[in-house]
N, C-alpha and C positions, 0 to 999 in steps of 0.2 A: 301356695299348700299349708295345711296349717300345723303344727304345732307338732312338730315329731317324735315320734316313740313316747305319746301320750300314755300305752300301757306302761312303760317305763317308770315314768313319772309316778303314776299312780299307785304302781309294786317300791316307791321308795318310798312314797306318805305308809303304805301295810308296813314295812319295814319296820320303820321307828328310826328316823334319822339320827333325835336325842338320843333311841337307849344306844344305838352306836358310841357315838360321843359322848356319854356318861359320865364314863372315867376320867374326860381330858378336861383342867380346869384349864382359868388364863393367866399368861405369863404375867408381871409385873409390868406398871403401863410405861416406865423409864425414863429416859429423857426425854424428853422431844413434844409426846399431846401434847404432856404438863404445861408445858410454856404457852400453850394456846387454849388455856381458860380464862372463862369470859366473868366479869366480874357480878353481874347477876340473873335473876331468874329468864332463858332466854328459847324462846320454843325455837324449833326446826324439824322445818316441813320434810318428810325424807319417802320419794317411791321407788320401790325396788317391784320388781318381779320372779322372786324366786317363790317357791311351793314346795309340798312335800315336805322333805329331809331336809333338803337347802332350806324353805322356810323354819323350819322349824330353828335350826342354828341361826338362820340370823337371826330371830328375835329371843333367842336365849344371850350370846351378843349387846345388842339392845338393850334388855336388861340388865349384863353386869356393867355399860355403861351410863345407865340412869341411877345404878347403884353407886358408881363411882365418880360421875358427875351430876349431884341433885340441885345444883345450877342450874338447868340445862333440861328443857323436855321438849322428847323426841314423839313427836306426833308421825310413825310412821305406816302408810300407806301400803295392800301387795295386788297389784293392779294384773291384769292377764296375758299369761306369757307371748311373745314372737311380736309378730309387723303388730299387735292393737297396742299393746306398750310404746312401742316407739311413736305413733301415728298419734296414743294422744301429751304423751310428753312432745313430741313437736306442736300439734295443739298451743295448747299449752306455754310455753317459752315464748312463740308465735303472736299471742292475746297477753302476754306480761304477766299472765295467773301460773307461774312455774312454782315449783318444790324448793327448797332450797337445796335439795342431795337429792342425787338422783343416780342409777345405776344404768348402765349401755355395756355392750356387747364389743369392747374396745375395736374390733375390726368396723364398726358402724359407723366412729366419731369422725373419721373422716367425709362419711357425707352427708352429715348430722350437722351443718354449715356453718362449724367453729368461728364462732364472732356474733355471730348473730342469733342460732337457736341454745350456743351450749357461751359458757364464761370461761374465760381461763382461770387455771386453779393457781393460787399468790405463791407460787415459789419462792418467795421470804416465808415462810410459814410452813412449809413441806421438805423444803433448801436440806435438809438434816437426813432425809430418807433414802437423796436419791443415792446415796452409796449404797446404800440395803438395793439395794436394785438390780435383779438382771438388767446390765447397759442397754443391749437390741426391746426387750420389755417395756421397758423406761421408755421408751425414741417413740415406743408408736401408736406412745398417749402426746408427740409433740408434733405440734402442725404450725408448720410457720412459724417456729422458733417457743413458742409457748404450748405449757401444758396444758390438754386438756382434758384426760383420764389420767387419775390415782389407778394403778390395776390393784385388784387385791387376789387375784388367783390369777392360774394358767389350769384350765381344762381340755382335757385331750382328750386323743381315739385312746383306747389302746386293743391289746391283743391278750385275750384274757384262754387260758387255759384249764384241762380241768387236768389236777393230779394222780389222779386215779384210774383215768383212761390213758394218761400218757404211760406210768409208770407200765399199765400190763404191756403200753405200745415197743416199751421200752426206749424213750423216748425224754428220761429226764438224768440230770448231769448229776456227779454226786453230791453240787450243793442243794438237790432237789426241785431247783429250777430247770427249763424248759432247753435243751443244749442248744447251743446258735446257729444263726439261721443266717446267713451272709448272702445269698445268693435265690434264686428264683427254682432251681436245683434244688437249694437246699427245700426250699418251704413246698415243693409237690413231693417232697422224700418223707419230711417228717407225715403231708396228709396221706400218703398212699400205707404209712404202718398208723398211722393214728386210727384210717379209716378202717381197717383189720381188726380195730378192737373197739366196736364203736358199737350201740346197741342198735340194731335193725328196728328203723324205722326215723332212725334220726339224721340228720347229716350230718357233716362232716364237720358243717362250719359254720355258722347263722353273719349273715356279711349285709341285711338290709339291703338285698337284690333290687328290693322296688322304690327307696324312698332317695325322693331324688338332696335331699339335703346330708343325708347320707355318703349317697355315693357320691358328691364333687366332695366333701371332705375325704373319705379315702384317698379320689382323683389328684387331692392338691397337694398330700402324703407324699405319695409316691410319685409324682410329675417333679416337688422338690428335689427329693431322695436322686434323680437325673438330671440334676442342675437346671429343672427346666423354669424360663424368665415368663414373664405378663405380657412387659411395656418398656419404652425405655424410661431414665430417669426424669425426664421432664412430659413424661405420661402423653405424649403425641403419637407417639408409633407402638403397634402391636409388634413384641414380638416372640410371641408365645410359637413352640417349634411343631409343628407340629407330628414331626417322626416322632419322639419324643412320648408322646401323649398318644398317639398310635400307640407304642409301649406298654404303656401303663393299661391301655383302656385291653390289649389285648389278655395283658395277668388278668385285668379282673372278670372276664368274661371265660378267661381258663379254668376258674372257678366252677361256672357252670358245666358248660364241657365237659370236663374231667367227670361231673356227678359230686361234685365236692357242697354244693350250693343247692340249692332246690328253688325256684323263683317262686312254685304252688306254697311254700310254706309263711311265706312273706314275712310278716315282721312278728315275728317269733319266735325270736331269737336269744329273748333269755328264760323262755318257756321251753326251749332246744336246753340249752345251757344247763338246766335245772334239770331239769330229767335223762343228762347225761350224752350228751353234746361234747364233742373235744374241745369247739373252740368256738369265738363266737367274737368279733370284731362291732364295739359299742367305747362309746365314754365313761368318763370317769368316773359319770352318776350314777355308775350302775354297783360300785361298792360297794354301797350298805344293802344292795337289793343280793347277792351273794353273800357277802358276810355276814347277813343276817341269817340267811340258811344257812350256814355252817355247813358249806361246801367245803372240798379240798382242791383253792383252785389259786393262780395268781397271775399276775396282768403282767401284764412287757409293752414297752409301745411299737407302734406298730415295726414291722421285723422290716431292718435295711434289706430287702430283697435287693436293690439296685446295686449294696453295696455302700450306701452313705446315710444316717441315723439320719429320721427326720419322720417328723408323726403332724398330722394337722394338730393343728392349738389356736385356742383361741380362748379371750381372758374378759370376766367379771369384771368391770373396773364402778366406779366413781366417779361421779361428774357432775357439773355445776349449772343444771339449763338455768336462761338463762332471763333473768330479771334485770329489770332497768333502777332498781333499789339495791340492787345487789353491794353489800357492806358494812361497815360495821360489827356491829357485839354476834349479831342473827350468822353474820356469813363470817365468821373467827369459826365458828359455835361449829358449823357444818364441814370446815378444814379439820374440826375437832372432834369430831363426829368421826369422821371417816380415818384418821388419821387411828383412832383406837380399834376398829375394826380391823387394820391392814394390820398392826402389829399383838395383835389379839386371836391368830386365822388361827392355832391347832383345834380348835371347837371343830373349824369350817373344813378343817383338815381331813378331818375323819369323816365327812361324808366325799371323797374322793378329793378332791381339788388339789394342785399340787401351791402351795401360799407363793404370793409373788412376792413376801416382802422374804429373803433369804437369812436373815437369824436364824428366823421360824422352823429354816429348813437344818438347823442345827441343833435342833435343840433334843435331849436321848429322849423326850413324852414321843418327838414326831418320828423319829427316829426307830422306833421299835414298830411304827403301825406298818401294821402290813396287809396287801401287799401294797400301800402305799410306796411304802423304802424299797421298793423293784423297778418301780414305773418314774422315779419325781426325776430323775436326771432326764427326762425330754423336757425337764426346764433349758438345756442348753443346747438341745434341736429341735427348734421349731419350726411348723410347716408352717405356714399364716399365708393368709390371699391379699394377691396384691393393696396397697394401700392407696383404694382406690375409692370416690363415693361410690358407687353399688357393689360396693362389697359387704361382708361381714355375714353373722349369724343369720341363715333365714333371708337374704337380702338377696336384692335384685341380680344378681352373679349368680348364685344357687338357685332364683327360679326359673335364670333362660337359660343357664347351661347344662345347671342336672340334672334334667330330663334327656340330655345330650345321653348323657357318660350312662344311664341306667338304659335306652337304649340298647347300647353297646354293648351294656354288663347282660342283659335276659336277651339277648341275639335280633333284635329285630335291629338292630343297620350293623352295616360295619364299624369295624376298630378308628379306619383308613378315614370312613366316610366321616363317622364320628366327630374323630378331630380335627376336621375340614371346617362340620358347621359350629367346632367349639372356635375357630379363629373368626369367625365369620360375624361368632355373634359380643364377642368379645371389640371388634371394629365396630361394632355398629353403637357398643352401647359408650368406645370410648369417645368417637363422633357425636355424642349426647352430651357429651358434660361442656362441650366446645358453644351449645347453644341452648343447657340447663336452664331454666325460668328458676325466678327462684323461690321458694318453699312457699305452699297458696295458703293465706288467711285462714282461722276459725273460721267456716258459716256465720255463726252472727257479728262477726267482722264484715267478713266480704260481703252482709244483706248493707250493714251500716255504709261501708263506702258508700253502697250503689247508694244508697237513698243521697246525701250527699252533691250536688251540684256546682265543680267545679269550672268553672265558666274555661271553652278555649281557646288556643288563638282566633283560631277562625269559625265563632260564634257571638252573633250576639248577644243583645242584651236578654234577649226574652230566652236564651238558652240554644236558640234552631240551628243549625249550621248556616253560614251562608251560603256552601255551596248548595244543599236542599234551595232554601231561599229562592235564587238564582232561577233555577232550573223550573222552581213553578213559575218564578217571570216570563221566565222563556216561553214556555209553553202557553202561555197569555198574551205575549206583546209578540212574538212573530220574531224571525230570524235579523230581522232589522238589529232587537233590542238584544238578542244574542252577542251578537259582534260589538255590544257597546255596551257590556257588563266583564267579553273579555281583553 
């Protein structure tokens, strides 16, 4: 499947991320990143996948870095979002043509062959930052004891709500926020009242019913709320609980069967919410859209309907694509650039993302951001995909299991049957790990390798396999010569 929510990202671009972030300056560099300074003009090549408002904010942060560090020339390139980006990055790393710095979703790092397609960070240059990270988030970037991903943010799935509609329905508390929800009964009770206050022609909630990525992300959140697991610690056995999975799938399905969400609406969640629908489940990247439209709205992490706080979370993270010549001034400059952006993330936060660098969250400027200050607690209640090679944003796991979740939500499969299929797919993907081939070389390198004839121990000087020569001789000399050769 292609990039999810393309219309949403187009809306982000139209909303103008820079306009939302314009009132937020950059914090002082402080102690840390300045210790990584290089002594002469050095060029750092940096690839990213940010477009729309995110792209505008990243460009502004890079420009600020250039101004503060005139001895480092940053050559940044924005590539197509999603699988095309990861394919090109992998090919560049395999062919020793990689940039000095890149960005990845942290869930993808485990499948990017650390040590082969990624280089580890020099923790000596970054050690002072570890204490300023959420420990669990930092550990997500660690594989085999080495740091391969430096998180920039946490981006989460949220429950957006229209305050004007909920106020009419009597669903706002004294703090002007949605009433507490701690169970499925609470949730659907809120829906019943909100539906009465909703204009005709609008669904009660938009939840990307037909989108395999969003449906998978929602499933991960609620399955985690139930304490569900995926694999054992050794990653050799599937521990997926089909009973808990069935509970989640039945919950998602009920939004359709009870008439709160309409599959015919497709992917018009943002449009419906802008027009007065009371609820929408969206990623935090939709904040600039709704704020730009001057809506009276709020946003909370996905509600803890199964009793435990957990909402799906991913993280944009800086990585070091593999280079055989990594080291020296260029490598240190790449570390310096990443550290600068991470520690100057207030503008990035204006785009809806939760900064990974914890000191940013405690600044007065961030605490005044709304609705960011309503859902920032999601940092401590992350529901992540399993740490396996086939997981990560829009990765193989979502491609294989996401459509199964969709089939249950829209009603083309029973929830219990869909849960069993999900477990079967997980087992199939896990089994592939034990026989997973090495990443293929880029096509030009594969062609070059085919042109080089490497003699095999069972080949003659002419390069013709001895077995083939023997068969030819057998056909000419008859069975007696065949017995001698044998």
